[in-house]
N, C-alpha and C positions, 0 to 999 in steps of 0.2 A: 504494500500500500504506500503510495506517495504521500508525503506530508503536504498539507495546505500551506501556502505562504502565510506568514505570521505578521499581523499588523500590531504595532505598538501605538497605543492611543492615550494621550493625555486626557484628563477628565475635565478640569475646570477651564472654561473658555473654549472648549472644543465640543465635548458632549453636552456640557451644561452651557446655557446661554451666556455669552461673554458680558452681557449687561447685568448679570445677576447681582453684583455688588453695588451697583449705582444707587438704588433706593436706600440701602443701609448706610452708605457713605453720606448721602444727602441728609438723612435723618440725624446722624451723629456728628457730622463735620461741616457740610456745606450744602445748604438747601438748593443752591444754584448750580451745583455740579452736574455736568452732562457727560454721557458716555464718551463723547468726542473729546472732552477735556482730559481724559486719561491717556496722555501721550507718552507715558513711560510706565514700565512695570512697577517701579518703586513708588508705592502710594504715598510714602512720607514726602517725597519730592513733589508729587502732584498736589497734595493737600497742604504743603508748606508747614509740616510739623515734624517732630522728632520721630525717629524710627521706633523707639521704645513705645511711644503712644500708639502707633499703628500695630505693633506687635501685641500689646495688651488688649487693644480693641479687638484684634483678630481672635485672640485666645477666648475672649468673652463671647464672641458672636459666631465663630465658625460652625459650631454644631447646628445652630438654628439655620444659618445660611445654607449649609450643605444639605440639610433635610428638605429645605424649601426651594432649592435651585430649580428653575425651569429647564426643560430639555432644549438644546439648541435646535433651531429650525431644520427639519429634515433628518436629524440624527437618528431618531428611532427607526424610521422607515428604511433609511440607507443601511444602517448597521444590521437590521434584520435581513436585508438582502445579502449583505457582505458575509454574514455568518455561514452561508452555504459554500462559499469559495475560499474563505480565509479563517484563520484562527484569530480571535479578538483578545489581545492582551492589553489591559489598561495599566498604565504606569503613571502614577501621580505623585506629586510632592506632598500630598496630604500626609499627616502623621498616622502612625500605626493604630493609635487608639480610636481613629475614625473608621476603622475597617467595617464594623457592623453597620454603622450609619450609611456608609458608602454602598455596601452590598444591598442593604434594604432599599436605598434609593434606586438602584438598578432594577431590583425586582418590582417595585411599585410602578416604575415607568416602562417596564417590559423592554429593557435594553439588554440585548444578549451579551454574554461574556464567557470566555474560556478561563480567564485568570485576571485577578485584580491585585496589583502590587502597589502598596503605599510606601514610598521611600523615606518620607519625613525630611526630604531635601530636594532642592531643585536640580541637583546633579543626577541625571538619569542614565548616564553612560554605562556604568557597571551593570545595572539591571538590564538595560537594553542589549548589551553584548551577551550577558549570561543567558538571556531568554531567546537568543537567536532571532531577533526581530528583523524582518525584511524591509518594512516600510514604516515610517513613523508619522504620527499626526500630532501637531503641537501648536500652541499659540505664543509661546515665549521664544523670542528670536534667538537669544544666545543659546538656549537649549537646542533649537533647530540647527544652528550653525555647528555646535559641538557634535551632535549626533551625525550630521551630514559629513563633516570634515574628518572627524576622528574615526568614526565607524564606517564611513563610506556608504551610508544608508540614505536613500531618497526620503525627503521629509515634505509633507504637505503642511504648510503654515496657514492657519486660519487668520484671515485679514482682520486686524484690530487697529485702533488708533495708537496702541503702544508698541507695535512692531513694524512701523514704517521705516524701512531702510532697504537699500538695494540688496537683492538676494543673490547668494552664490548659486552656481549651477548645481542642480540636484535638490534645490529647495523650491517648491512650487507653491505660490500664493493662491489660496482659494477663498472665495467669499462665503461659501456655505457647503453643507454636505451634498447638495445636489450636483456639485461640480466634481465630486470624488470619483464616481464610477467611470466616466469617460477618461479621466486622467489615469486611473489605474489600468485601464485597457491599453493605454499607450506605453506604459512602462514595460 
């Protein structure tokens, strides 16, 4: 039996809607904040506050936010199609203690998975290599660049205001899940 190609898929900002955090940030930091204002991944810089404040806010709110994150447009349908041709391995920077909440979210939203790995760190290189990932899906630009350059794996980068930079060969910018299948067929 031949093995199906294995997709490595980030969760937040890819499978979950990238705008998920905006209403929470508006409520607690800046009522006027728009998704388009989040032009870098570091929220402390975006909100002009200390990183410790963001870290503590995140610790206090992450469970609620992750439980209530909406699914990204098209993710459920496309992933349910892809599961027939690919193994779906989710690799997230979420902390290990969020595993039950994360798996429950996948079940509630009927998102298929073969494996979910929470690294507790934004560095996904070791796990991606160990799990023999063939293609990766990401929203964080430096992760996409590292995975592509160091592991020589094609990366689909979900287009967000915080990852606007010229892309290397092997990184493909996509606007949503509906663009995935035609691109996969070209690889």
